[in-house]
Biopython code that builds the backbone (N, CA, C, O; Angstrom):
import numpy as np
from Bio.PDB.StructureBuilder import StructureBuilder

atoms = [
    (1, "MET", "N", (-48.301, -61.647, 42.671)),
    (1, "MET", "CA", (-47.379, -60.863, 42.357)),
    (1, "MET", "C", (-45.856, -61.073, 43.180)),
    (1, "MET", "O", (-44.735, -60.957, 42.686)),
    (2, "ALA", "N", (-46.183, -61.386, 44.455)),
    (2, "ALA", "CA", (-44.924, -61.883, 45.368)),
    (2, "ALA", "C", (-44.368, -63.039, 44.663)),
    (2, "ALA", "O", (-43.159, -62.993, 44.436)),
    (3, "LEU", "N", (-45.122, -64.222, 44.217)),
    (3, "LEU", "CA", (-44.271, -65.364, 43.772)),
    (3, "LEU", "C", (-43.600, -65.048, 42.486)),
    (3, "LEU", "O", (-42.539, -65.631, 42.264)),
    (4, "ILE", "N", (-44.087, -64.159, 41.550)),
    (4, "ILE", "CA", (-43.225, -63.721, 40.431)),
    (4, "ILE", "C", (-41.954, -62.987, 40.961)),
    (4, "ILE", "O", (-40.830, -63.274, 40.547)),
    (5, "ALA", "N", (-42.167, -62.113, 41.812)),
    (5, "ALA", "CA", (-40.928, -61.273, 42.390)),
    (5, "ALA", "C", (-40.019, -62.337, 42.837)),
    (5, "ALA", "O", (-38.873, -62.441, 42.398)),
    (6, "ALA", "N", (-40.592, -63.225, 43.817)),
    (6, "ALA", "CA", (-39.645, -64.331, 44.347)),
    (6, "ALA", "C", (-38.928, -65.053, 43.348)),
    (6, "ALA", "O", (-37.737, -65.272, 43.571)),
    (7, "ILE", "N", (-39.441, -65.463, 42.282)),
    (7, "ILE", "CA", (-38.959, -66.436, 41.254)),
    (7, "ILE", "C", (-37.788, -65.339, 40.624)),
    (7, "ILE", "O", (-36.602, -65.668, 40.605)),
    (8, "VAL", "N", (-38.193, -64.160, 40.173)),
    (8, "VAL", "CA", (-36.953, -63.361, 39.435)),
    (8, "VAL", "C", (-36.011, -63.272, 40.733)),
    (8, "VAL", "O", (-34.875, -63.699, 40.530)),
    (9, "TRP", "N", (-36.230, -62.869, 41.834)),
    (9, "TRP", "CA", (-35.188, -62.536, 42.693)),
    (9, "TRP", "C", (-34.345, -63.806, 43.015)),
    (9, "TRP", "O", (-33.144, -63.585, 43.173)),
    (10, "PHE", "N", (-34.749, -65.068, 43.137)),
    (10, "PHE", "CA", (-34.179, -66.120, 43.248)),
    (10, "PHE", "C", (-33.338, -66.412, 42.126)),
    (10, "PHE", "O", (-32.174, -66.745, 42.350)),
    (11, "VAL", "N", (-33.801, -66.328, 40.839)),
    (11, "VAL", "CA", (-32.899, -66.502, 39.592)),
    (11, "VAL", "C", (-31.670, -65.470, 39.428)),
    (11, "VAL", "O", (-30.580, -65.748, 38.929)),
    (12, "ARG", "N", (-32.041, -64.305, 39.914)),
    (12, "ARG", "CA", (-30.833, -63.354, 39.983)),
    (12, "ARG", "C", (-29.860, -63.605, 40.999)),
    (12, "ARG", "O", (-28.662, -63.555, 40.721)),
    (13, "THR", "N", (-30.291, -63.888, 42.231)),
    (13, "THR", "CA", (-29.356, -63.871, 43.556)),
    (13, "THR", "C", (-29.185, -65.369, 43.849)),
    (13, "THR", "O", (-28.255, -65.681, 44.593)),
    (14, "ARG", "N", (-29.926, -66.269, 43.379)),
    (14, "ARG", "CA", (-29.674, -67.764, 44.079)),
    (14, "ARG", "C", (-29.826, -67.627, 45.465)),
    (14, "ARG", "O", (-28.978, -68.260, 46.094)),
    (15, "ASP", "N", (-30.734, -66.926, 46.227)),
    (15, "ASP", "CA", (-30.967, -67.009, 47.573)),
    (15, "ASP", "C", (-31.590, -68.426, 47.967)),
    (15, "ASP", "O", (-32.627, -68.860, 47.466)),
    (16, "TRP", "N", (-30.977, -68.961, 48.740)),
    (16, "TRP", "CA", (-31.544, -70.206, 49.171)),
    (16, "TRP", "C", (-32.658, -70.262, 49.953)),
    (16, "TRP", "O", (-33.383, -71.257, 49.978)),
    (17, "ARG", "N", (-32.891, -69.113, 50.700)),
    (17, "ARG", "CA", (-34.254, -69.128, 51.550)),
    (17, "ARG", "C", (-35.216, -69.054, 50.443)),
    (17, "ARG", "O", (-36.039, -69.969, 50.394)),
    (18, "LEU", "N", (-35.262, -68.235, 49.641)),
    (18, "LEU", "CA", (-36.318, -68.167, 48.507)),
    (18, "LEU", "C", (-36.493, -69.442, 47.712)),
    (18, "LEU", "O", (-37.569, -69.703, 47.173)),
    (19, "GLY", "N", (-35.401, -70.266, 47.633)),
    (19, "GLY", "CA", (-35.412, -71.671, 46.963)),
    (19, "GLY", "C", (-36.012, -72.337, 47.558)),
    (19, "GLY", "O", (-36.833, -72.970, 46.893)),
    (20, "VAL", "N", (-36.005, -72.572, 48.840)),
    (20, "VAL", "CA", (-36.657, -73.540, 49.753)),
    (20, "VAL", "C", (-38.186, -73.328, 49.608)),
    (20, "VAL", "O", (-38.962, -74.246, 49.342)),
    (21, "ALA", "N", (-38.705, -71.499, 49.890)),
    (21, "ALA", "CA", (-39.991, -71.432, 49.966)),
    (21, "ALA", "C", (-40.493, -71.947, 48.524)),
    (21, "ALA", "O", (-41.361, -72.814, 48.423)),
    (22, "LEU", "N", (-39.862, -71.331, 47.404)),
    (22, "LEU", "CA", (-40.585, -71.842, 46.023)),
    (22, "LEU", "C", (-40.500, -73.139, 45.823)),
    (22, "LEU", "O", (-41.487, -73.565, 45.225)),
    (23, "LEU", "N", (-39.659, -73.992, 46.101)),
    (23, "LEU", "CA", (-39.679, -75.510, 46.259)),
    (23, "LEU", "C", (-40.680, -76.134, 46.796)),
    (23, "LEU", "O", (-41.222, -77.063, 46.198)),
    (24, "GLY", "N", (-41.051, -75.756, 47.912)),
    (24, "GLY", "CA", (-42.172, -76.163, 48.905)),
    (24, "GLY", "C", (-43.570, -75.919, 48.291)),
    (24, "GLY", "O", (-44.501, -76.719, 48.385)),
    (25, "TYR", "N", (-43.621, -74.664, 47.616)),
    (25, "TYR", "CA", (-44.795, -74.137, 46.998)),
    (25, "TYR", "C", (-44.888, -74.925, 45.704)),
    (25, "TYR", "O", (-46.001, -75.347, 45.391)),
    (26, "VAL", "N", (-43.902, -75.159, 44.956)),
    (26, "VAL", "CA", (-44.187, -76.050, 43.443)),
    (26, "VAL", "C", (-44.565, -77.457, 44.020)),
    (26, "VAL", "O", (-45.652, -77.971, 43.755)),
    (27, "ALA", "N", (-43.661, -78.040, 44.794)),
    (27, "ALA", "CA", (-44.104, -79.331, 45.192)),
    (27, "ALA", "C", (-45.506, -79.859, 45.638)),
    (27, "ALA", "O", (-45.916, -81.017, 45.551)),
    (28, "GLY", "N", (-46.234, -78.629, 46.197)),
    (28, "GLY", "CA", (-47.706, -78.890, 46.474)),
    (28, "GLY", "C", (-48.331, -78.424, 45.340)),
    (28, "GLY", "O", (-49.369, -79.050, 45.126)),
    (29, "TRP", "N", (-48.097, -77.560, 44.527)),
    (29, "TRP", "CA", (-48.821, -76.834, 43.323)),
    (29, "TRP", "C", (-48.909, -77.825, 42.204)),
    (29, "TRP", "O", (-50.027, -78.030, 41.731)),
    (30, "LEU", "N", (-47.911, -78.447, 41.734)),
    (30, "LEU", "CA", (-47.690, -79.190, 40.594)),
    (30, "LEU", "C", (-48.713, -80.371, 40.676)),
    (30, "LEU", "O", (-49.507, -80.585, 39.760)),
    (31, "PRO", "N", (-48.662, -81.091, 41.758)),
    (31, "PRO", "CA", (-49.690, -82.422, 41.737)),
    (31, "PRO", "C", (-51.016, -81.827, 41.826)),
    (31, "PRO", "O", (-51.883, -82.476, 41.240)),
    (32, "TRP", "N", (-51.453, -80.618, 42.485)),
    (32, "TRP", "CA", (-52.659, -80.159, 42.408)),
    (32, "TRP", "C", (-53.322, -79.716, 41.134)),
    (32, "TRP", "O", (-54.488, -79.944, 40.810)),
    (33, "ILE", "N", (-52.373, -79.020, 40.426)),
    (33, "ILE", "CA", (-52.641, -78.722, 39.038)),
    (33, "ILE", "C", (-52.824, -79.890, 38.081)),
    (33, "ILE", "O", (-53.698, -79.843, 37.215)),
    (34, "TYR", "N", (-52.027, -80.922, 38.219)),
    (34, "TYR", "CA", (-51.775, -81.901, 37.504)),
    (34, "TYR", "C", (-53.025, -82.704, 37.404)),
    (34, "TYR", "O", (-53.475, -82.987, 36.294)),
    (35, "PHE", "N", (-53.686, -83.135, 38.646)),
    (35, "PHE", "CA", (-54.867, -83.625, 38.751)),
    (35, "PHE", "C", (-56.262, -82.927, 38.227)),
    (35, "PHE", "O", (-57.284, -83.459, 37.793)),
    (36, "ALA", "N", (-55.935, -81.548, 38.424)),
    (36, "ALA", "CA", (-57.078, -80.802, 38.027)),
    (36, "ALA", "C", (-57.138, -81.020, 36.537)),
    (36, "ALA", "O", (-58.238, -81.228, 36.025)),
    (37, "LEU", "N", (-56.006, -80.987, 35.773)),
    (37, "LEU", "CA", (-56.033, -80.900, 34.389)),
    (37, "LEU", "C", (-56.016, -82.496, 33.754)),
    (37, "LEU", "O", (-56.719, -82.793, 32.788)),
    (38, "ALA", "N", (-55.438, -83.123, 34.191)),
    (38, "ALA", "CA", (-55.108, -84.457, 33.513)),
    (38, "ALA", "C", (-56.038, -85.420, 33.634)),
    (38, "ALA", "O", (-56.236, -86.216, 32.715)),
    (39, "ASN", "N", (-56.867, -85.468, 35.041)),
    (39, "ASN", "CA", (-57.842, -86.292, 35.460)),
    (39, "ASN", "C", (-59.255, -85.467, 35.317)),
    (39, "ASN", "O", (-60.362, -86.002, 35.382)),
    (40, "ASN", "N", (-59.062, -84.336, 35.149)),
    (40, "ASN", "CA", (-60.538, -83.426, 34.709)),
    (40, "ASN", "C", (-61.326, -83.573, 36.164)),
    (40, "ASN", "O", (-62.548, -83.711, 36.203)),
    (41, "ARG", "N", (-60.513, -83.530, 37.334)),
    (41, "ARG", "CA", (-61.146, -83.651, 38.613)),
    (41, "ARG", "C", (-61.594, -82.137, 39.108)),
    (41, "ARG", "O", (-61.037, -81.157, 38.612)),
    (42, "THR", "N", (-62.458, -82.016, 39.945)),
    (42, "THR", "CA", (-62.740, -80.870, 40.613)),
    (42, "THR", "C", (-61.693, -80.805, 41.793)),
    (42, "THR", "O", (-61.502, -81.731, 42.581)),
    (43, "MET", "N", (-60.966, -79.452, 41.814)),
    (43, "MET", "CA", (-60.018, -79.476, 42.792)),
    (43, "MET", "C", (-60.398, -78.295, 43.813)),
    (43, "MET", "O", (-60.612, -77.163, 43.379)),
    (44, "TYR", "N", (-60.468, -78.561, 45.045)),
    (44, "TYR", "CA", (-61.013, -77.766, 45.840)),
    (44, "TYR", "C", (-59.895, -76.771, 46.728)),
    (44, "TYR", "O", (-58.782, -77.217, 47.004)),
    (45, "LEU", "N", (-60.231, -75.663, 47.056)),
    (45, "LEU", "CA", (-58.950, -74.791, 47.479)),
    (45, "LEU", "C", (-58.597, -75.362, 48.897)),
    (45, "LEU", "O", (-57.469, -75.137, 49.335)),
    (46, "PHE", "N", (-59.547, -76.133, 49.686)),
    (46, "PHE", "CA", (-58.585, -76.799, 50.798)),
    (46, "PHE", "C", (-57.607, -77.641, 50.685)),
    (46, "PHE", "O", (-56.760, -77.868, 51.549)),
    (47, "TYR", "N", (-57.711, -78.270, 49.322)),
    (47, "TYR", "CA", (-56.430, -79.199, 48.759)),
    (47, "TYR", "C", (-55.015, -78.444, 49.023)),
    (47, "TYR", "O", (-53.993, -78.985, 49.444)),
    (48, "MET", "N", (-55.201, -76.903, 48.641)),
    (48, "MET", "CA", (-53.788, -76.445, 48.480)),
    (48, "MET", "C", (-53.340, -75.829, 50.004)),
    (48, "MET", "O", (-52.476, -74.952, 50.038)),
    (49, "ALA", "N", (-53.958, -76.321, 51.258)),
    (49, "ALA", "CA", (-53.622, -75.771, 52.518)),
    (49, "ALA", "C", (-52.442, -76.027, 52.800)),
    (49, "ALA", "O", (-51.800, -75.154, 53.384)),
    (50, "PRO", "N", (-51.745, -77.425, 52.434)),
    (50, "PRO", "CA", (-50.162, -77.519, 52.960)),
    (50, "PRO", "C", (-49.252, -76.581, 51.954)),
    (50, "PRO", "O", (-48.046, -76.541, 52.200)),
    (51, "ILE", "N", (-49.691, -75.921, 50.976)),
    (51, "ILE", "CA", (-48.936, -74.997, 50.199)),
    (51, "ILE", "C", (-48.880, -73.486, 51.096)),
    (51, "ILE", "O", (-47.987, -72.655, 50.936)),
    (52, "LEU", "N", (-49.740, -73.374, 51.818)),
    (52, "LEU", "CA", (-50.161, -71.861, 52.493)),
    (52, "LEU", "C", (-48.943, -71.559, 53.143)),
    (52, "LEU", "O", (-48.586, -70.406, 52.901)),
    (53, "PRO", "N", (-47.981, -72.350, 54.073)),
    (53, "PRO", "CA", (-46.663, -71.955, 54.619)),
    (53, "PRO", "C", (-45.749, -71.393, 53.715)),
    (53, "PRO", "O", (-45.247, -70.276, 53.838)),
    (54, "PHE", "N", (-45.548, -72.170, 52.825)),
    (54, "PHE", "CA", (-44.614, -71.787, 51.695)),
    (54, "PHE", "C", (-44.698, -70.542, 50.919)),
    (54, "PHE", "O", (-43.763, -69.848, 50.520)),
    (55, "MET", "N", (-46.224, -70.330, 50.736)),
    (55, "MET", "CA", (-46.459, -69.163, 49.944)),
    (55, "MET", "C", (-46.401, -67.930, 51.012)),
    (55, "MET", "O", (-46.083, -66.819, 50.588)),
    (56, "VAL", "N", (-46.673, -68.096, 52.248)),
    (56, "VAL", "CA", (-46.472, -66.981, 53.160)),
    (56, "VAL", "C", (-44.982, -66.732, 53.267)),
    (56, "VAL", "O", (-44.610, -65.564, 53.158)),
    (57, "LEU", "N", (-44.119, -67.646, 53.461)),
    (57, "LEU", "CA", (-42.657, -67.621, 53.466)),
    (57, "LEU", "C", (-42.181, -66.912, 52.097)),
    (57, "LEU", "O", (-41.292, -66.074, 52.248)),
    (58, "ALA", "N", (-42.573, -67.094, 50.985)),
    (58, "ALA", "CA", (-42.039, -66.716, 49.963)),
    (58, "ALA", "C", (-42.423, -65.320, 49.803)),
    (58, "ALA", "O", (-41.595, -64.558, 49.303)),
    (59, "MET", "N", (-43.904, -64.749, 50.265)),
    (59, "MET", "CA", (-44.219, -63.515, 50.331)),
    (59, "MET", "C", (-43.413, -62.703, 51.057)),
    (59, "MET", "O", (-42.860, -61.729, 50.545)),
    (60, "VAL", "N", (-43.258, -63.070, 52.464)),
    (60, "VAL", "CA", (-42.479, -62.459, 53.611)),
    (60, "VAL", "C", (-41.019, -62.181, 53.171)),
    (60, "VAL", "O", (-40.524, -61.057, 53.255)),
    (61, "LEU", "N", (-40.390, -63.207, 52.721)),
    (61, "LEU", "CA", (-38.844, -63.049, 52.184)),
    (61, "LEU", "C", (-38.822, -62.099, 50.987)),
    (61, "LEU", "O", (-37.820, -61.390, 50.895)),
    (62, "THR", "N", (-39.726, -61.980, 50.097)),
    (62, "THR", "CA", (-39.698, -61.261, 48.873)),
    (62, "THR", "C", (-39.957, -59.780, 49.398)),
    (62, "THR", "O", (-39.176, -58.926, 48.980)),
    (63, "VAL", "N", (-40.932, -59.397, 50.237)),
    (63, "VAL", "CA", (-41.062, -58.178, 50.627)),
    (63, "VAL", "C", (-40.020, -57.530, 51.505)),
    (63, "VAL", "O", (-39.768, -56.325, 51.524)),
    (64, "THR", "N", (-39.432, -58.492, 52.248)),
    (64, "THR", "CA", (-38.057, -57.918, 53.183)),
    (64, "THR", "C", (-36.979, -57.731, 52.287)),
    (64, "THR", "O", (-36.146, -56.864, 52.550)),
    (65, "LEU", "N", (-36.878, -58.415, 51.274)),
    (65, "LEU", "CA", (-35.805, -58.228, 50.344)),
    (65, "LEU", "C", (-36.000, -57.054, 49.166)),
    (65, "LEU", "O", (-35.122, -56.355, 48.661)),
    (66, "VAL", "N", (-37.200, -57.063, 48.940)),
    (66, "VAL", "CA", (-37.518, -55.769, 47.980)),
    (66, "VAL", "C", (-37.480, -54.478, 48.686)),
    (66, "VAL", "O", (-36.859, -53.498, 48.275)),
    (67, "PHE", "N", (-38.228, -54.527, 49.851)),
    (67, "PHE", "CA", (-38.225, -53.192, 50.641)),
    (67, "PHE", "C", (-37.636, -53.541, 52.037)),
    (67, "PHE", "O", (-38.402, -53.980, 52.895)),
    (68, "PRO", "N", (-36.544, -53.400, 52.264)),
    (68, "PRO", "CA", (-35.965, -53.684, 53.426)),
    (68, "PRO", "C", (-36.032, -52.854, 54.639)),
    (68, "PRO", "O", (-35.938, -53.290, 55.786)),
    (69, "GLU", "N", (-36.216, -51.511, 54.269)),
    (69, "GLU", "CA", (-36.500, -50.336, 55.221)),
    (69, "GLU", "C", (-37.754, -50.169, 55.536)),
    (69, "GLU", "O", (-37.989, -49.350, 56.425)),
    (70, "ARG", "N", (-38.845, -50.864, 54.924)),
    (70, "ARG", "CA", (-40.100, -50.582, 55.111)),
    (70, "ARG", "C", (-40.893, -52.049, 55.214)),
    (70, "ARG", "O", (-42.122, -52.054, 55.148)),
    (71, "ALA", "N", (-40.377, -52.910, 55.328)),
    (71, "ALA", "CA", (-40.911, -54.537, 55.340)),
    (71, "ALA", "C", (-41.964, -54.407, 56.592)),
    (71, "ALA", "O", (-43.007, -55.042, 56.439)),
    (72, "ALA", "N", (-41.853, -53.818, 57.560)),
    (72, "ALA", "CA", (-42.826, -54.270, 58.578)),
    (72, "ALA", "C", (-44.187, -53.314, 58.061)),
    (72, "ALA", "O", (-45.334, -53.747, 58.180)),
    (73, "VAL", "N", (-43.928, -52.164, 57.564)),
    (73, "VAL", "CA", (-45.015, -51.524, 57.224)),
    (73, "VAL", "C", (-45.698, -52.292, 56.094)),
    (73, "VAL", "O", (-46.895, -52.561, 56.192)),
    (74, "ALA", "N", (-44.991, -52.654, 55.031)),
    (74, "ALA", "CA", (-45.694, -53.194, 53.877)),
    (74, "ALA", "C", (-46.374, -54.748, 54.310)),
    (74, "ALA", "O", (-47.340, -55.230, 53.719)),
    (75, "LEU", "N", (-45.751, -55.328, 55.314)),
    (75, "LEU", "CA", (-46.298, -56.383, 55.739)),
    (75, "LEU", "C", (-47.739, -56.474, 56.793)),
    (75, "LEU", "O", (-48.639, -57.309, 56.874)),
    (76, "GLY", "N", (-47.471, -55.249, 57.492)),
    (76, "GLY", "CA", (-48.563, -54.749, 58.213)),
    (76, "GLY", "C", (-49.861, -54.432, 57.137)),
    (76, "GLY", "O", (-50.960, -54.853, 57.497)),
    (77, "VAL", "N", (-49.782, -53.796, 55.992)),
    (77, "VAL", "CA", (-50.765, -53.363, 55.095)),
    (77, "VAL", "C", (-51.324, -54.951, 54.413)),
    (77, "VAL", "O", (-52.523, -55.230, 54.389)),
    (78, "ILE", "N", (-50.442, -55.723, 53.980)),
    (78, "ILE", "CA", (-50.577, -56.875, 53.448)),
    (78, "ILE", "C", (-51.640, -57.670, 54.526)),
    (78, "ILE", "O", (-52.776, -57.981, 54.165)),
    (79, "THR", "N", (-51.202, -57.911, 55.682)),
    (79, "THR", "CA", (-52.157, -58.460, 56.550)),
    (79, "THR", "C", (-53.301, -57.808, 56.891)),
    (79, "THR", "O", (-54.212, -58.560, 57.237)),
    (80, "LEU", "N", (-53.565, -56.508, 56.903)),
    (80, "LEU", "CA", (-54.608, -55.822, 57.078)),
    (80, "LEU", "C", (-55.676, -56.073, 55.887)),
    (80, "LEU", "O", (-56.863, -56.287, 56.136)),
    (81, "VAL", "N", (-55.122, -56.026, 54.494)),
    (81, "VAL", "CA", (-55.763, -56.391, 53.543)),
    (81, "VAL", "C", (-56.522, -57.769, 53.500)),
    (81, "VAL", "O", (-57.720, -57.992, 53.325)),
    (82, "THR", "N", (-55.521, -58.583, 53.702)),
    (82, "THR", "CA", (-55.933, -60.107, 53.980)),
    (82, "THR", "C", (-57.042, -60.394, 54.997)),
    (82, "THR", "O", (-57.955, -61.193, 54.790)),
    (83, "ALA", "N", (-56.897, -59.734, 56.019)),
    (83, "ALA", "CA", (-57.952, -59.698, 57.052)),
    (83, "ALA", "C", (-59.283, -59.138, 56.554)),
    (83, "ALA", "O", (-60.286, -59.831, 56.726)),
    (84, "ALA", "N", (-59.398, -57.860, 55.910)),
    (84, "ALA", "CA", (-60.334, -57.217, 55.340)),
    (84, "ALA", "C", (-61.185, -58.497, 54.265)),
    (84, "ALA", "O", (-62.373, -58.803, 54.166)),
    (85, "ASN", "N", (-60.105, -58.944, 53.668)),
    (85, "ASN", "CA", (-60.622, -59.963, 52.504)),
    (85, "ASN", "C", (-61.510, -61.115, 53.145)),
    (85, "ASN", "O", (-62.671, -61.389, 52.840)),
    (86, "LEU", "N", (-60.786, -61.671, 54.008)),
    (86, "LEU", "CA", (-61.489, -62.685, 54.837)),
    (86, "LEU", "C", (-62.689, -62.411, 55.486)),
    (86, "LEU", "O", (-63.484, -63.341, 55.617)),
    (87, "TRP", "N", (-63.030, -61.068, 56.009)),
    (87, "TRP", "CA", (-64.032, -60.571, 56.653)),
    (87, "TRP", "C", (-65.212, -60.477, 55.654)),
    (87, "TRP", "O", (-66.338, -60.847, 55.985)),
    (88, "TRP", "N", (-64.924, -59.955, 54.373)),
    (88, "TRP", "CA", (-65.810, -59.510, 53.437)),
    (88, "TRP", "C", (-66.311, -60.856, 52.882)),
    (88, "TRP", "O", (-67.484, -61.016, 52.546)),
    (89, "LEU", "N", (-65.431, -61.754, 52.805)),
    (89, "LEU", "CA", (-65.882, -63.278, 51.885)),
    (89, "LEU", "C", (-66.308, -64.097, 53.144)),
    (89, "LEU", "O", (-66.659, -65.238, 52.844)),
    (90, "HIS", "N", (-66.356, -63.858, 54.254)),
    (90, "HIS", "CA", (-66.658, -64.915, 55.472)),
    (90, "HIS", "C", (-68.138, -65.668, 55.255)),
    (90, "HIS", "O", (-68.341, -66.835, 55.588)),
    (91, "PRO", "N", (-69.069, -64.850, 54.677)),
    (91, "PRO", "CA", (-70.332, -65.586, 54.298)),
    (91, "PRO", "C", (-70.156, -66.655, 53.171)),
    (91, "PRO", "O", (-70.687, -67.765, 53.177)),
    (92, "ILE", "N", (-69.561, -66.295, 52.473)),
    (92, "ILE", "CA", (-69.255, -67.316, 51.238)),
    (92, "ILE", "C", (-68.468, -68.230, 51.810)),
    (92, "ILE", "O", (-69.031, -69.323, 51.740)),
    (93, "LEU", "N", (-67.295, -68.310, 52.413)),
    (93, "LEU", "CA", (-66.360, -69.327, 52.975)),
    (93, "LEU", "C", (-67.087, -70.120, 53.920)),
    (93, "LEU", "O", (-66.704, -71.289, 53.975)),
    (94, "THR", "N", (-67.946, -69.834, 54.610)),
    (94, "THR", "CA", (-68.787, -70.410, 55.681)),
    (94, "THR", "C", (-69.961, -71.149, 55.213)),
    (94, "THR", "O", (-70.547, -71.971, 55.918)),
    (95, "ALA", "N", (-70.317, -70.829, 53.942)),
    (95, "ALA", "CA", (-71.460, -71.301, 53.324)),
    (95, "ALA", "C", (-72.942, -70.818, 53.980)),
    (95, "ALA", "O", (-73.900, -71.589, 54.036)),
    (96, "GLU", "N", (-72.984, -69.482, 54.448)),
    (96, "GLU", "CA", (-74.107, -68.832, 55.040)),
    (96, "GLU", "C", (-75.076, -68.697, 53.969)),
    (96, "GLU", "O", (-74.645, -68.659, 52.816)),
    (97, "THR", "N", (-76.149, -68.631, 54.154)),
    (97, "THR", "CA", (-77.569, -68.307, 53.269)),
    (97, "THR", "C", (-77.555, -66.804, 53.344)),
    (97, "THR", "O", (-77.873, -66.170, 54.350)),
    (98, "ILE", "N", (-77.120, -66.229, 52.081)),
    (98, "ILE", "CA", (-77.236, -64.741, 51.839)),
    (98, "ILE", "C", (-78.027, -64.573, 50.517)),
    (98, "ILE", "O", (-78.059, -65.465, 49.669)),
    (99, "PRO", "N", (-78.592, -63.521, 50.398)),
    (99, "PRO", "CA", (-79.376, -63.218, 48.903)),
    (99, "PRO", "C", (-78.431, -63.220, 48.012)),
    (99, "PRO", "O", (-77.227, -63.092, 48.238)),
    (100, "TYR", "N", (-79.066, -63.397, 46.752)),
    (100, "TYR", "CA", (-78.092, -63.897, 45.535)),
    (100, "TYR", "C", (-77.427, -62.613, 45.051)),
    (100, "TYR", "O", (-76.372, -62.756, 44.433)),
    (101, "ALA", "N", (-77.976, -61.159, 45.275)),
    (101, "ALA", "CA", (-77.363, -60.087, 44.890)),
    (101, "ALA", "C", (-76.077, -59.959, 45.961)),
    (101, "ALA", "O", (-74.967, -59.616, 45.554)),
    (102, "GLU", "N", (-76.253, -60.169, 46.920)),
    (102, "GLU", "CA", (-75.079, -60.109, 47.944)),
    (102, "GLU", "C", (-74.041, -61.048, 47.712)),
    (102, "GLU", "O", (-72.872, -60.701, 47.880)),
    (103, "GLN", "N", (-74.385, -62.419, 47.273)),
    (103, "GLN", "CA", (-73.299, -63.390, 46.834)),
    (103, "GLN", "C", (-72.611, -62.837, 45.636)),
    (103, "GLN", "O", (-71.387, -62.968, 45.624)),
    (104, "GLN", "N", (-73.191, -62.228, 44.601)),
    (104, "GLN", "CA", (-72.598, -61.820, 43.479)),
    (104, "GLN", "C", (-71.714, -60.641, 43.828)),
    (104, "GLN", "O", (-70.605, -60.517, 43.308)),
    (105, "ALA", "N", (-72.183, -59.797, 44.682)),
    (105, "ALA", "CA", (-71.400, -58.602, 45.025)),
    (105, "ALA", "C", (-70.127, -59.004, 45.667)),
    (105, "ALA", "O", (-69.080, -58.431, 45.364)),
    (106, "ARG", "N", (-70.165, -59.982, 46.557)),
    (106, "ARG", "CA", (-69.059, -60.640, 47.528)),
    (106, "ARG", "C", (-67.994, -61.456, 46.351)),
    (106, "ARG", "O", (-66.790, -61.648, 46.523)),
    (107, "LEU", "N", (-68.589, -61.756, 45.455)),
    (107, "LEU", "CA", (-67.708, -62.444, 44.494)),
    (107, "LEU", "C", (-67.234, -61.682, 43.380)),
    (107, "LEU", "O", (-66.557, -62.175, 42.478)),
    (108, "PHE", "N", (-67.640, -60.291, 43.446)),
    (108, "PHE", "CA", (-67.086, -59.380, 42.507)),
    (108, "PHE", "C", (-67.651, -59.864, 40.999)),
    (108, "PHE", "O", (-66.934, -59.641, 40.024)),
    (109, "LEU", "N", (-68.811, -60.460, 40.843)),
    (109, "LEU", "CA", (-69.198, -60.637, 39.594)),
    (109, "LEU", "C", (-70.273, -59.510, 39.195)),
    (109, "LEU", "O", (-71.179, -58.986, 39.843)),
    (110, "LEU", "N", (-69.813, -59.339, 37.855)),
    (110, "LEU", "CA", (-70.892, -58.100, 37.307)),
    (110, "LEU", "C", (-72.347, -58.829, 37.054)),
    (110, "LEU", "O", (-72.626, -60.020, 36.911)),
    (111, "PRO", "N", (-73.117, -57.711, 37.055)),
    (111, "PRO", "CA", (-74.797, -58.208, 37.026)),
    (111, "PRO", "C", (-75.106, -58.594, 35.527)),
    (111, "PRO", "O", (-74.770, -57.883, 34.580)),
    (112, "GLY", "N", (-75.747, -59.734, 35.412)),
    (112, "GLY", "CA", (-75.967, -59.944, 34.013)),
    (112, "GLY", "C", (-74.925, -60.768, 33.338)),
    (112, "GLY", "O", (-75.161, -61.199, 32.209)),
    (113, "GLY", "N", (-73.773, -61.030, 33.941)),
    (113, "GLY", "CA", (-72.738, -61.752, 33.302)),
    (113, "GLY", "C", (-72.558, -62.848, 33.566)),
    (113, "GLY", "O", (-71.658, -63.477, 33.011)),
]
sb = StructureBuilder()
sb.init_structure("model")
sb.init_model(0)
sb.init_chain("A")
sb.init_seg("    ")
for serial, (resi, resn, name, xyz) in enumerate(atoms, 1):
    if name == "N":
        sb.init_residue(resn, " ", resi, " ")
    sb.init_atom(name, np.array(xyz, "f"), 0.0, 1.0, " ", f" {name:<3s}", serial, name[0])
structure = sb.get_structure()
């Protein structure tokens, strides 16, 4: 949602800071999606690691522009939610052996689906 808000904000205000963050994100994302679709290759998440700084910049700039008086609180909440998500997904991301039911629960997959 932050990227959509950043695009809308950039189109309306032509803020160069958001333009740089979005350009960096698109420059990393387009080749990734091209090779995934055109060459039918498996694309792993770590291939998008160079995009991460631009994604974070776009998110921080968008939050500070949309919520200028409460930016610190909003960014703190986003950081806590991200840390909790990484903690929850740690066994999956580090390839630990866990029961199948726990794996499904951590990936938010519905039973039987």
